[in-house]
N, CA, C, O and the ligand as a Tripos MOL2 file, in Angstrom:
@<TRIPOS>MOLECULE
protein
  273   271    69     0     0
PROTEIN
NO_CHARGES

@<TRIPOS>ATOM
      1 N          -3.9240   14.6650   26.9170 N.3       1 MET1
      2 CA         -3.7580   13.5780   25.9600 C.3       1 MET1
      3 C          -3.8900   14.0280   24.5050 C.2       1 MET1
      4 O          -3.1170   13.5910   23.6530 O.2       1 MET1
      5 N          -4.8540   14.8920   24.2140 N.am      2 PRO2
      6 CA         -4.9800   15.2610   22.7850 C.3       2 PRO2
      7 C          -3.7250   15.9350   22.2780 C.2       2 PRO2
      8 O          -3.2440   16.9020   22.8690 O.2       2 PRO2
      9 N          -3.2050   15.4280   21.1950 N.am      3 ARG3
     10 CA         -1.9890   16.0100   20.6270 C.3       3 ARG3
     11 C          -2.3760   17.1740   19.7300 C.2       3 ARG3
     12 O          -3.4430   17.1760   19.1150 O.2       3 ARG3
     13 N          -1.5110   18.1430   19.6660 N.am      4 ALA4
     14 CA         -1.7410   19.2660   18.7580 C.3       4 ALA4
     15 C          -1.8120   18.7350   17.3420 C.2       4 ALA4
     16 O          -1.0080   17.8940   16.9400 O.2       4 ALA4
     17 N          -2.7730   19.2290   16.5950 N.am      5 LYS5
     18 CA         -2.9130   18.7460   15.2260 C.3       5 LYS5
     19 C          -1.7120   19.1540   14.4010 C.2       5 LYS5
     20 O          -1.2950   20.3120   14.3970 O.2       5 LYS5
     21 N          -1.1660   18.1730   13.7040 N.am      6 ALA6
     22 CA         -0.0050   18.4570   12.8740 C.3       6 ALA6
     23 C          -0.4010   19.3710   11.7260 C.2       6 ALA6
     24 O          -1.5190   19.3230   11.2120 O.2       6 ALA6
     25 N           0.5440   20.1930   11.3500 N.am      7 LYS7
     26 CA          0.2810   21.1020   10.2340 C.3       7 LYS7
     27 C           1.1850   20.7470    9.0680 C.2       7 LYS7
     28 O           2.3120   20.2830    9.2460 O.2       7 LYS7
     29 N           0.6720   20.9730    7.8920 N.am      8 CYS8
     30 CA          1.4350   20.7410    6.6720 C.3       8 CYS8
     31 C           2.7280   21.5470    6.7310 C.2       8 CYS8
     32 O           2.7060   22.7520    6.9830 O.2       8 CYS8
     33 N           3.8450   20.8830    6.4990 N.am      9 THR9
     34 CA          5.1210   21.5900    6.5890 C.3       9 THR9
     35 C           5.3370   22.5230    5.4120 C.2       9 THR9
     36 O           6.2480   23.3500    5.4260 O.2       9 THR9
     37 N           4.5020   22.3890    4.3950 N.am     10 THR10
     38 CA          4.6580   23.2640    3.2330 C.3      10 THR10
     39 C           3.8030   24.5140    3.3580 C.2      10 THR10
     40 O           4.2930   25.6240    3.1490 O.2      10 THR10
     41 N           2.4980   24.3410    3.7050 N.am     11 CYS11
     42 CA          1.6110   25.5010    3.6860 C.3      11 CYS11
     43 C           0.9570   25.7640    5.0360 C.2      11 CYS11
     44 O           0.3240   26.8060    5.2090 O.2      11 CYS11
     45 N           1.0890   24.8550    5.9980 N.am     12 GLY12
     46 CA          0.5640   25.1180    7.3240 C.3      12 GLY12
     47 C          -0.8770   24.6980    7.5370 C.2      12 GLY12
     48 O          -1.4200   24.9110    8.6210 O.2      12 GLY12
     49 N          -1.5160   24.1070    6.5300 N.am     13 LYS13
     50 CA         -2.8760   23.6120    6.7060 C.3      13 LYS13
     51 C          -2.8520   22.3070    7.4980 C.2      13 LYS13
     52 O          -1.8080   21.6630    7.6010 O.2      13 LYS13
     53 N          -4.0000   21.9120    8.0600 N.am     14 PRO14
     54 CA         -4.0460   20.6490    8.8000 C.3      14 PRO14
     55 C          -3.6250   19.4860    7.9140 C.2      14 PRO14
     56 O          -4.0000   19.4020    6.7440 O.2      14 PRO14
     57 N          -2.8340   18.5880    8.5020 N.am     15 VAL15
     58 CA         -2.3010   17.4550    7.7540 C.3      15 VAL15
     59 C          -3.3980   16.4450    7.4400 C.2      15 VAL15
     60 O          -4.2580   16.1640    8.2740 O.2      15 VAL15
     61 N          -3.3560   15.9150    6.2520 N.am     16 VAL16
     62 CA         -4.2470   14.8220    5.8610 C.3      16 VAL16
     63 C          -3.4890   13.5120    6.0320 C.2      16 VAL16
     64 O          -2.3640   13.3580    5.5580 O.2      16 VAL16
     65 N          -4.1270   12.5780    6.7160 N.am     17 GLN17
     66 CA         -3.4620   11.3410    7.0900 C.3      17 GLN17
     67 C          -2.7330   10.6820    5.9100 C.2      17 GLN17
     68 O          -1.6040   10.2110    6.0490 O.2      17 GLN17
     69 N          -3.3860   10.6600    4.7730 N.am     18 ALA18
     70 CA         -2.8240    9.9610    3.6170 C.3      18 ALA18
     71 C          -1.5690   10.6350    3.0830 C.2      18 ALA18
     72 O          -0.7750   10.0120    2.3780 O.2      18 ALA18
     73 N          -1.3910   11.9060    3.4200 N.am     19 TYR19
     74 CA         -0.2660   12.6420    2.8340 C.3      19 TYR19
     75 C           0.6970   13.1450    3.8940 C.2      19 TYR19
     76 O           1.5120   14.0290    3.6300 O.2      19 TYR19
     77 N           0.6040   12.5810    5.1040 N.am     20 ARG20
     78 CA          1.5000   13.0260    6.1670 C.3      20 ARG20
     79 C           2.9380   13.1400    5.6490 C.2      20 ARG20
     80 O           3.3560   12.3080    4.8430 O.2      20 ARG20
     81 N           3.6920   14.1240    6.0790 N.am     21 PRO21
     82 CA          3.2660   15.2290    6.9550 C.3      21 PRO21
     83 C           2.7560   16.4260    6.1740 C.2      21 PRO21
     84 O           3.0380   17.5700    6.5280 O.2      21 PRO21
     85 N           2.0130   16.1660    5.1210 N.am     22 PHE22
     86 CA          1.5180   17.2690    4.3020 C.3      22 PHE22
     87 C          -0.0010   17.2340    4.2550 C.2      22 PHE22
     88 O          -0.6260   16.3050    4.7670 O.2      22 PHE22
     89 N          -0.5930   18.2560    3.6350 N.am     23 CYS23
     90 CA         -2.0400   18.3280    3.5510 C.3      23 CYS23
     91 C          -2.5260   17.7820    2.2220 C.2      23 CYS23
     92 O          -3.7200   17.5340    2.0520 O.2      23 CYS23
     93 N          -1.6220   17.5940    1.2840 N.am     24 SER24
     94 CA         -2.0370   17.1430   -0.0390 C.3      24 SER24
     95 C          -0.8200   16.6530   -0.8050 C.2      24 SER24
     96 O           0.3210   16.9160   -0.4230 O.2      24 SER24
     97 N          -1.0800   15.9390   -1.8920 N.am     25 LYS25
     98 CA          0.0380   15.4610   -2.6990 C.3      25 LYS25
     99 C           0.8180   16.6360   -3.2820 C.2      25 LYS25
    100 O           2.0360   16.5740   -3.4510 O.2      25 LYS25
    101 N           0.0840   17.7090   -3.5850 N.am     26 ARG26
    102 CA          0.7580   18.8740   -4.1470 C.3      26 ARG26
    103 C           1.8320   19.3920   -3.2020 C.2      26 ARG26
    104 O           2.9550   19.6850   -3.6120 O.2      26 ARG26
    105 N           1.4650   19.4980   -1.9290 N.am     27 CYS27
    106 CA          2.4270   20.0110   -0.9580 C.3      27 CYS27
    107 C           3.5760   19.0280   -0.7660 C.2      27 CYS27
    108 O           4.7160   19.4380   -0.5530 O.2      27 CYS27
    109 N           3.2820   17.7420   -0.8390 N.am     28 ALA28
    110 CA          4.3460   16.7500   -0.7340 C.3      28 ALA28
    111 C           5.3170   16.8990   -1.9010 C.2      28 ALA28
    112 O           6.5330   16.8240   -1.7200 O.2      28 ALA28
    113 N           4.7780   17.1080   -3.0890 N.am     29 ASP29
    114 CA          5.6210   17.2890   -4.2610 C.3      29 ASP29
    115 C           6.4620   18.5520   -4.1570 C.2      29 ASP29
    116 O           7.6330   18.5700   -4.5360 O.2      29 ASP29
    117 N           5.8470   19.6040   -3.6390 N.am     30 VAL30
    118 CA          6.5710   20.8610   -3.4730 C.3      30 VAL30
    119 C           7.7620   20.6550   -2.5510 C.2      30 VAL30
    120 O           8.8700   21.1140   -2.8290 O.2      30 VAL30
    121 N           7.5140   19.9520   -1.4430 N.am     31 ASP31
    122 CA          8.5920   19.7380   -0.4860 C.3      31 ASP31
    123 C           9.6690   18.8460   -1.0840 C.2      31 ASP31
    124 O          10.8620   19.0740   -0.8880 O.2      31 ASP31
    125 N           9.2280   17.8200   -1.8200 N.am     32 LEU32
    126 CA         10.1960   16.8850   -2.4080 C.3      32 LEU32
    127 C          11.0920   17.5980   -3.4110 C.2      32 LEU32
    128 O          12.3090   17.4170   -3.4070 O.2      32 LEU32
    129 N          10.4870   18.4040   -4.2650 N.am     33 SER33
    130 CA         11.2840   19.0980   -5.2740 C.3      33 SER33
    131 C          12.2170   20.1040   -4.6190 C.2      33 SER33
    132 O          13.3330   20.3350   -5.0860 O.2      33 SER33
    133 N          11.7400   20.6990   -3.5270 N.am     34 ARG34
    134 CA         12.5960   21.6200   -2.7920 C.3      34 ARG34
    135 C          13.7910   20.8620   -2.2370 C.2      34 ARG34
    136 O          14.9220   21.3470   -2.2360 O.2      34 ARG34
    137 N          13.5010   19.6630   -1.7680 N.am     35 TRP35
    138 CA         14.5390   18.8060   -1.1890 C.3      35 TRP35
    139 C          15.5710   18.4060   -2.2360 C.2      35 TRP35
    140 O          16.7790   18.4970   -2.0150 O.2      35 TRP35
    141 N          15.0580   17.9590   -3.3910 N.am     36 LEU36
    142 CA         15.9520   17.4460   -4.4270 C.3      36 LEU36
    143 C          16.7230   18.5620   -5.1140 C.2      36 LEU36
    144 O          17.8960   18.3990   -5.4500 O.2      36 LEU36
    145 N          16.0640   19.6920   -5.3210 N.am     37 GLY37
    146 CA         16.6910   20.7620   -6.0710 C.3      37 GLY37
    147 C          17.3750   21.7960   -5.2000 C.2      37 GLY37
    148 O          18.0440   22.7000   -5.7020 O.2      37 GLY37
    149 N          17.2090   21.6620   -3.9100 N.am     38 GLY38
    150 CA         17.7350   22.6870   -3.0120 C.3      38 GLY38
    151 C          19.0920   22.3560   -2.4560 C.2      38 GLY38
    152 O          19.9690   21.8630   -3.1650 O.2      38 GLY38
    153 N          19.2600   22.6310   -1.1820 N.am     39 SER39
    154 CA         20.5710   22.5240   -0.5680 C.3      39 SER39
    155 C          21.0300   21.0760   -0.4530 C.2      39 SER39
    156 O          22.2210   20.7950   -0.3200 O.2      39 SER39
    157 N          20.0540   20.1550   -0.5060 N.am     40 TYR40
    158 CA         20.4200   18.7510   -0.3070 C.3      40 TYR40
    159 C          20.6110   18.0550   -1.6470 C.2      40 TYR40
    160 O          20.0250   17.0020   -1.8990 O.2      40 TYR40
    161 N          21.4270   18.6470   -2.4970 N.am     41 ALA41
    162 CA         21.6820   18.0580   -3.8060 C.3      41 ALA41
    163 C          22.4430   16.7510   -3.6480 C.2      41 ALA41
    164 O          23.4010   16.6580   -2.8800 O.2      41 ALA41
    165 N          22.0060   15.7620   -4.3770 N.am     42 ILE42
    166 CA         22.6540   14.4570   -4.2920 C.3      42 ILE42
    167 C          23.7470   14.3610   -5.3640 C.2      42 ILE42
    168 O          23.4730   14.5850   -6.5430 O.2      42 ILE42
    169 N          24.9660   14.0330   -4.9700 N.am     43 PRO43
    170 CA         26.0680   13.9410   -5.9280 C.3      43 PRO43
    171 C          25.9270   12.7260   -6.8290 C.2      43 PRO43
    172 O          25.0060   11.9250   -6.6680 O.2      43 PRO43
    173 N          26.8260   12.5950   -7.7580 N.am     44 ALA44
    174 CA         26.8110   11.4510   -8.6750 C.3      44 ALA44
    175 C          26.7550   10.1500   -7.8800 C.2      44 ALA44
    176 O          27.3990    9.9990   -6.8420 O.2      44 ALA44
    177 N          25.9780    9.2360   -8.3940 N.am     45 VAL45
    178 CA         25.7660    7.9930   -7.6520 C.3      45 VAL45
    179 C          27.0050    7.1160   -7.7220 C.2      45 VAL45
    180 O          27.5330    6.8390   -8.7990 O.2      45 VAL45
    181 N          27.4510    6.6920   -6.5660 N.am     46 GLU46
    182 CA         28.5600    5.7470   -6.5090 C.3      46 GLU46
    183 C          28.0480    4.4140   -6.0070 C.2      46 GLU46
    184 O          27.1500    4.3800   -5.1650 O.2      46 GLU46
    185 N          28.5930    3.3180   -6.4990 N.am     47 PRO47
    186 CA         28.1310    2.0200   -6.0050 C.3      47 PRO47
    187 C          28.4650    1.8620   -4.5360 C.2      47 PRO47
    188 O          29.5860    2.1630   -4.1270 O.2      47 PRO47
    189 N          27.5250    1.4010   -3.7350 N.am     48 PRO48
    190 CA         27.7860    1.2110   -2.3040 C.3      48 PRO48
    191 C          28.7530    0.0620   -2.0600 C.2      48 PRO48
    192 O          29.0440   -0.7280   -2.9580 O.2      48 PRO48
    193 N          29.2390   -0.0150   -0.8410 N.am     49 ASP49
    194 CA         30.2260   -1.0400   -0.5000 C.3      49 ASP49
    195 C          29.7180   -2.4430   -0.8020 C.2      49 ASP49
    196 O          30.4740   -3.3060   -1.2470 O.2      49 ASP49
    197 N          28.4330   -2.6580   -0.5580 N.am     50 GLU50
    198 CA         27.8790   -3.9920   -0.7820 C.3      50 GLU50
    199 C          28.0620   -4.4340   -2.2230 C.2      50 GLU50
    200 O          28.2900   -5.6110   -2.5030 O.2      50 GLU50
    201 N          27.9570   -3.4630   -3.1440 N.am     51 TRP51
    202 CA         28.0860   -3.7930   -4.5560 C.3      51 TRP51
    203 C          29.4880   -4.3010   -4.8410 C.2      51 TRP51
    204 O          29.6600   -5.2940   -5.5490 O.2      51 TRP51
    205 N          30.5010   -3.6190   -4.2900 N.am     52 ASP52
    206 CA         31.8750   -4.0420   -4.5080 C.3      52 ASP52
    207 C          32.1070   -5.4340   -3.9340 C.2      52 ASP52
    208 O          32.7890   -6.2620   -4.5380 O.2      52 ASP52
    209 N          31.5410   -5.6770   -2.7780 N.am     53 MET53
    210 CA         31.7220   -6.9790   -2.1390 C.3      53 MET53
    211 C          31.1190   -8.0910   -2.9780 C.2      53 MET53
    212 O          31.7240   -9.1460   -3.1660 O.2      53 MET53
    213 N          29.9080   -7.8370   -3.4830 N.am     54 ALA54
    214 CA         29.2520   -8.8500   -4.2990 C.3      54 ALA54
    215 C          30.0690   -9.1410   -5.5390 C.2      54 ALA54
    216 O          30.1810  -10.2960   -5.9490 O.2      54 ALA54
    217 N          30.6410   -8.1160   -6.1400 N.am     55 ALA55
    218 CA         31.4440   -8.2970   -7.3400 C.3      55 ALA55
    219 C          32.7010   -9.0930   -7.0020 C.2      55 ALA55
    220 O          33.1030   -9.9650   -7.7720 O.2      55 ALA55
    221 N          33.3160   -8.8080   -5.8780 N.am     56 ALA56
    222 CA         34.5290   -9.5060   -5.4790 C.3      56 ALA56
    223 C          34.2440  -10.9820   -5.2410 C.2      56 ALA56
    224 O          35.0280  -11.8450   -5.6360 O.2      56 ALA56
    225 N          33.1240  -11.2650   -4.5960 N.am     57 ILE57
    226 CA         32.7560  -12.6580   -4.3220 C.3      57 ILE57
    227 C          32.4940  -13.3910   -5.6250 C.2      57 ILE57
    228 O          32.8840  -14.5480   -5.7840 O.2      57 ILE57
    229 N          31.8350  -12.7190   -6.5530 N.am     58 ARG58
    230 CA         31.5400  -13.3530   -7.8270 C.3      58 ARG58
    231 C          32.8400  -13.6760   -8.5620 C.2      58 ARG58
    232 O          32.9470  -14.7100   -9.2220 O.2      58 ARG58
    233 N          33.8190  -12.7920   -8.4460 N.am     59 GLU59
    234 CA         35.1020  -13.0410   -9.0990 C.3      59 GLU59
    235 C          35.7680  -14.2670   -8.5050 C.2      59 GLU59
    236 O          36.3480  -15.0770   -9.2280 O.2      59 GLU59
    237 N          35.6880  -14.4040   -7.1990 N.am     60 GLN60
    238 CA         36.2810  -15.5740   -6.5470 C.3      60 GLN60
    239 C          35.6070  -16.8580   -7.0180 C.2      60 GLN60
    240 O          36.2670  -17.8630   -7.2820 O.2      60 GLN60
    241 N          34.2760  -16.8040   -7.1190 N.am     61 ASP61
    242 CA         33.5360  -18.0060   -7.5130 C.3      61 ASP61
    243 C          33.8830  -18.4610   -8.9170 C.2      61 ASP61
    244 O          33.8750  -19.6570   -9.2080 O.2      61 ASP61
    245 N          34.1890  -17.5100   -9.7880 N.am     62 THR62
    246 CA         34.4660  -17.8720  -11.1720 C.3      62 THR62
    247 C          35.9650  -18.0180  -11.4200 C.2      62 THR62
    248 O          36.3990  -18.1180  -12.5680 O.2      62 THR62
    249 N          36.7450  -18.0290  -10.3640 N.am     63 ASP63
    250 CA         38.1860  -18.2010  -10.5080 C.3      63 ASP63
    251 C          38.4760  -19.5470  -11.1620 C.2      63 ASP63
    252 O          38.1030  -20.5820  -10.6090 O.2      63 ASP63
    253 N          39.1320  -19.5640  -12.3250 N.am     64 PRO64
    254 CA         39.3570  -20.8270  -13.0300 C.3      64 PRO64
    255 C          40.1360  -21.8370  -12.2030 C.2      64 PRO64
    256 O          39.9540  -23.0410  -12.3800 O.2      64 PRO64
    257 N          40.9890  -21.3800  -11.3150 N.am     65 GLY65
    258 CA         41.7690  -22.2940  -10.4860 C.3      65 GLY65
    259 C          40.8910  -23.1510   -9.5890 C.2      65 GLY65
    260 O          41.2990  -24.2370   -9.1770 O.2      65 GLY65
    261 N          39.6840  -22.6750   -9.2800 N.am     66 LYS66
    262 CA         38.8180  -23.4070   -8.3630 C.3      66 LYS66
    263 C          37.9600  -24.4300   -9.0880 C.2      66 LYS66
    264 O          37.3630  -25.2970   -8.4500 O.2      66 LYS66
    265 N          37.8890  -24.3430  -10.3990 N.am     67 LEU67
    266 CA         36.9720  -25.2180  -11.1270 C.3      67 LEU67
    267 C          37.5200  -26.6230  -11.2560 C.2      67 LEU67
    268 O          36.7690  -27.5470  -11.5670 O.2      67 LEU67
    269 N          38.8280  -26.8110  -11.0230 N.am     68 HIS68
    270 CA         39.3890  -28.1320  -11.2390 C.3      68 HIS68
    271 C          39.6800  -28.8590   -9.9660 C.2      68 HIS68
    272 O          40.1600  -29.9920   -9.9980 O.2      68 HIS68
    273 ZN         -0.0800   21.9190    2.4320 Zn       69 ZN69
@<TRIPOS>BOND
     1     1     2 1
     2     2     3 1
     3     3     4 2
     4     3     5 am
     5     5     6 1
     6     6     7 1
     7     7     8 2
     8     7     9 am
     9     9    10 1
    10    10    11 1
    11    11    12 2
    12    11    13 am
    13    13    14 1
    14    14    15 1
    15    15    16 2
    16    15    17 am
    17    17    18 1
    18    18    19 1
    19    19    20 2
    20    19    21 am
    21    21    22 1
    22    22    23 1
    23    23    24 2
    24    23    25 am
    25    25    26 1
    26    26    27 1
    27    27    28 2
    28    27    29 am
    29    29    30 1
    30    30    31 1
    31    31    32 2
    32    31    33 am
    33    33    34 1
    34    34    35 1
    35    35    36 2
    36    35    37 am
    37    37    38 1
    38    38    39 1
    39    39    40 2
    40    39    41 am
    41    41    42 1
    42    42    43 1
    43    43    44 2
    44    43    45 am
    45    45    46 1
    46    46    47 1
    47    47    48 2
    48    47    49 am
    49    49    50 1
    50    50    51 1
    51    51    52 2
    52    51    53 am
    53    53    54 1
    54    54    55 1
    55    55    56 2
    56    55    57 am
    57    57    58 1
    58    58    59 1
    59    59    60 2
    60    59    61 am
    61    61    62 1
    62    62    63 1
    63    63    64 2
    64    63    65 am
    65    65    66 1
    66    66    67 1
    67    67    68 2
    68    67    69 am
    69    69    70 1
    70    70    71 1
    71    71    72 2
    72    71    73 am
    73    73    74 1
    74    74    75 1
    75    75    76 2
    76    75    77 am
    77    77    78 1
    78    78    79 1
    79    79    80 2
    80    79    81 am
    81    81    82 1
    82    82    83 1
    83    83    84 2
    84    83    85 am
    85    85    86 1
    86    86    87 1
    87    87    88 2
    88    87    89 am
    89    89    90 1
    90    90    91 1
    91    91    92 2
    92    91    93 am
    93    93    94 1
    94    94    95 1
    95    95    96 2
    96    95    97 am
    97    97    98 1
    98    98    99 1
    99    99   100 2
   100    99   101 am
   101   101   102 1
   102   102   103 1
   103   103   104 2
   104   103   105 am
   105   105   106 1
   106   106   107 1
   107   107   108 2
   108   107   109 am
   109   109   110 1
   110   110   111 1
   111   111   112 2
   112   111   113 am
   113   113   114 1
   114   114   115 1
   115   115   116 2
   116   115   117 am
   117   117   118 1
   118   118   119 1
   119   119   120 2
   120   119   121 am
   121   121   122 1
   122   122   123 1
   123   123   124 2
   124   123   125 am
   125   125   126 1
   126   126   127 1
   127   127   128 2
   128   127   129 am
   129   129   130 1
   130   130   131 1
   131   131   132 2
   132   131   133 am
   133   133   134 1
   134   134   135 1
   135   135   136 2
   136   135   137 am
   137   137   138 1
   138   138   139 1
   139   139   140 2
   140   139   141 am
   141   141   142 1
   142   142   143 1
   143   143   144 2
   144   143   145 am
   145   145   146 1
   146   146   147 1
   147   147   148 2
   148   147   149 am
   149   149   150 1
   150   150   151 1
   151   151   152 2
   152   151   153 am
   153   153   154 1
   154   154   155 1
   155   155   156 2
   156   155   157 am
   157   157   158 1
   158   158   159 1
   159   159   160 2
   160   159   161 am
   161   161   162 1
   162   162   163 1
   163   163   164 2
   164   163   165 am
   165   165   166 1
   166   166   167 1
   167   167   168 2
   168   167   169 am
   169   169   170 1
   170   170   171 1
   171   171   172 2
   172   171   173 am
   173   173   174 1
   174   174   175 1
   175   175   176 2
   176   175   177 am
   177   177   178 1
   178   178   179 1
   179   179   180 2
   180   179   181 am
   181   181   182 1
   182   182   183 1
   183   183   184 2
   184   183   185 am
   185   185   186 1
   186   186   187 1
   187   187   188 2
   188   187   189 am
   189   189   190 1
   190   190   191 1
   191   191   192 2
   192   191   193 am
   193   193   194 1
   194   194   195 1
   195   195   196 2
   196   195   197 am
   197   197   198 1
   198   198   199 1
   199   199   200 2
   200   199   201 am
   201   201   202 1
   202   202   203 1
   203   203   204 2
   204   203   205 am
   205   205   206 1
   206   206   207 1
   207   207   208 2
   208   207   209 am
   209   209   210 1
   210   210   211 1
   211   211   212 2
   212   211   213 am
   213   213   214 1
   214   214   215 1
   215   215   216 2
   216   215   217 am
   217   217   218 1
   218   218   219 1
   219   219   220 2
   220   219   221 am
   221   221   222 1
   222   222   223 1
   223   223   224 2
   224   223   225 am
   225   225   226 1
   226   226   227 1
   227   227   228 2
   228   227   229 am
   229   229   230 1
   230   230   231 1
   231   231   232 2
   232   231   233 am
   233   233   234 1
   234   234   235 1
   235   235   236 2
   236   235   237 am
   237   237   238 1
   238   238   239 1
   239   239   240 2
   240   239   241 am
   241   241   242 1
   242   242   243 1
   243   243   244 2
   244   243   245 am
   245   245   246 1
   246   246   247 1
   247   247   248 2
   248   247   249 am
   249   249   250 1
   250   250   251 1
   251   251   252 2
   252   251   253 am
   253   253   254 1
   254   254   255 1
   255   255   256 2
   256   255   257 am
   257   257   258 1
   258   258   259 1
   259   259   260 2
   260   259   261 am
   261   261   262 1
   262   262   263 1
   263   263   264 2
   264   263   265 am
   265   265   266 1
   266   266   267 1
   267   267   268 2
   268   267   269 am
   269   269   270 1
   270   270   271 1
   271   271   272 2
@<TRIPOS>SUBSTRUCTURE
     1 MET1         2 RESIDUE 1 A MET
     2 PRO2         6 RESIDUE 1 A PRO
     3 ARG3        10 RESIDUE 1 A ARG
     4 ALA4        14 RESIDUE 1 A ALA
     5 LYS5        18 RESIDUE 1 A LYS
     6 ALA6        22 RESIDUE 1 A ALA
     7 LYS7        26 RESIDUE 1 A LYS
     8 CYS8        30 RESIDUE 1 A CYS
     9 THR9        34 RESIDUE 1 A THR
    10 THR10       38 RESIDUE 1 A THR
    11 CYS11       42 RESIDUE 1 A CYS
    12 GLY12       46 RESIDUE 1 A GLY
    13 LYS13       50 RESIDUE 1 A LYS
    14 PRO14       54 RESIDUE 1 A PRO
    15 VAL15       58 RESIDUE 1 A VAL
    16 VAL16       62 RESIDUE 1 A VAL
    17 GLN17       66 RESIDUE 1 A GLN
    18 ALA18       70 RESIDUE 1 A ALA
    19 TYR19       74 RESIDUE 1 A TYR
    20 ARG20       78 RESIDUE 1 A ARG
    21 PRO21       82 RESIDUE 1 A PRO
    22 PHE22       86 RESIDUE 1 A PHE
    23 CYS23       90 RESIDUE 1 A CYS
    24 SER24       94 RESIDUE 1 A SER
    25 LYS25       98 RESIDUE 1 A LYS
    26 ARG26      102 RESIDUE 1 A ARG
    27 CYS27      106 RESIDUE 1 A CYS
    28 ALA28      110 RESIDUE 1 A ALA
    29 ASP29      114 RESIDUE 1 A ASP
    30 VAL30      118 RESIDUE 1 A VAL
    31 ASP31      122 RESIDUE 1 A ASP
    32 LEU32      126 RESIDUE 1 A LEU
    33 SER33      130 RESIDUE 1 A SER
    34 ARG34      134 RESIDUE 1 A ARG
    35 TRP35      138 RESIDUE 1 A TRP
    36 LEU36      142 RESIDUE 1 A LEU
    37 GLY37      146 RESIDUE 1 A GLY
    38 GLY38      150 RESIDUE 1 A GLY
    39 SER39      154 RESIDUE 1 A SER
    40 TYR40      158 RESIDUE 1 A TYR
    41 ALA41      162 RESIDUE 1 A ALA
    42 ILE42      166 RESIDUE 1 A ILE
    43 PRO43      170 RESIDUE 1 A PRO
    44 ALA44      174 RESIDUE 1 A ALA
    45 VAL45      178 RESIDUE 1 A VAL
    46 GLU46      182 RESIDUE 1 A GLU
    47 PRO47      186 RESIDUE 1 A PRO
    48 PRO48      190 RESIDUE 1 A PRO
    49 ASP49      194 RESIDUE 1 A ASP
    50 GLU50      198 RESIDUE 1 A GLU
    51 TRP51      202 RESIDUE 1 A TRP
    52 ASP52      206 RESIDUE 1 A ASP
    53 MET53      210 RESIDUE 1 A MET
    54 ALA54      214 RESIDUE 1 A ALA
    55 ALA55      218 RESIDUE 1 A ALA
    56 ALA56      222 RESIDUE 1 A ALA
    57 ILE57      226 RESIDUE 1 A ILE
    58 ARG58      230 RESIDUE 1 A ARG
    59 GLU59      234 RESIDUE 1 A GLU
    60 GLN60      238 RESIDUE 1 A GLN
    61 ASP61      242 RESIDUE 1 A ASP
    62 THR62      246 RESIDUE 1 A THR
    63 ASP63      250 RESIDUE 1 A ASP
    64 PRO64      254 RESIDUE 1 A PRO
    65 GLY65      258 RESIDUE 1 A GLY
    66 LYS66      262 RESIDUE 1 A LYS
    67 LEU67      266 RESIDUE 1 A LEU
    68 HIS68      270 RESIDUE 1 A HIS
    69 ZN69       273 GROUP 0 **** ****
């Protein structure tokens, strides 16, 4: 039943519950910056489909032909 103690994915020390899956905020930050600056670079932000839909619906609602 006892599970193997999780180890910090950054430095290998025992994980601290508050910072899972890391041992400290420092290690969490290290991993995050590695994530953001590394191979998983995020491209320029594009509006998601939902945004386009909301804009289209708003255009329909303000259609002058519907106001009369
Ligand atoms: Zn660590």
